[in-house]
C-alpha positions in Angstrom: -41.0 -27.8 -16.7 -39.6 -25.1 -14.6 -36.8 -23.1 -15.1 -33.3 -23.5 -13.4 -33.7 -21.1 -10.7 -30.0 -21.8 -9.1 -28.7 -18.1 -8.0 -25.7 -18.8 -6.8 -22.9 -20.5 -8.5 -18.8 -21.3 -8.4 -16.7 -20.7 -10.8 -13.1 -22.0 -11.7 -10.4 -21.7 -13.4 -8.0 -24.8 -13.0 -4.9 -25.1 -15.3 -5.0 -28.4 -17.5 -5.0 -31.7 -15.4 -7.3 -30.3 -12.7 -11.3 -30.7 -12.5 -13.4 -29.0 -10.2 -17.7 -29.5 -8.6 -19.5 -28.3 -6.4 -22.1 -29.2 -4.0 -25.3 -27.4 -2.2 -25.2 -28.0 1.1 -28.9 -29.1 3.2 -28.6 -26.0 6.1 -28.7 -22.4 5.5 -26.5 -21.6 8.4 -28.2 -18.2 9.4 -28.4 -17.3 5.7 -31.1 -16.8 3.0 -28.7 -19.3 0.3 -27.6 -22.6 0.9 -23.7 -22.9 1.0 -21.7 -24.3 -2.1 -18.5 -26.5 -1.3 -16.4 -27.0 -3.8 -14.0 -29.7 -4.9 -11.0 -29.5 -6.5 -8.8 -32.6 -7.8 -6.2 -33.4 -10.4 -8.2 -35.6 -13.1 -8.4 -38.8 -13.7 -6.4 -40.5 -16.0 -7.6 -43.0 -17.8 
């Protein structure tokens, strides 16, 4: 099993009631790193 080789992360410091997630885009856009796209939204209500 290979170790997690991710180099780039997004960190979120959100108030209570919000959730965050991110995904890696598939195009390098001229960089040597893949861009990350973050999402912030209100947390789901039960």
